[in-house]
C-alpha positions, 0 to 999 in steps of 0.5 A, a space after each residue: 335556609 330559604 326554600 329553593 328550586 331546583 337548577 339543573 343547568 347550574 349544577 351541571 355547569 358547576 360540576 364541567 368547570 370543578 372536572 376542568 379544576 381536576 384537571 388544571 390541578 392534576 397538569 399543575 401538580 405533576 400527575 399527570 402532562 394535560 395540553 393547553 388546548 383541552 381546557 378550553 373545549 371542557 369549559 365551553 362544552 359543558 357551558 353549552 351543554 348546561 345553557 340546553 339542559 337550563 333551559 329544558 328545565 325552564 320549558 318543563 316548569 312552565 309547561 307543570 306550571 300552567 297544567 297546575 294552574 289550569 287543573 286549578 281553574 278547572 278545581 275552581 270553576 266546578 268543571 268535573 275531572 279538572 
């Protein structure tokens, strides 16, 4: 299996969509009654949270990459502590 970058936004989106599926399945199975409008905020809110987490993760990843490149450039130039 090829290695890939961890994407926490997709994990969060999957968790919220799984929760929506569990709520729907419980309602369909007769375990509880869920009003029809409950799933809409759950899915939309989950996608918004997943988007925010994705943007945050991308910002952190870019910043760490820039720091890594700066350190490597300093080492190549022979700068002590760089």
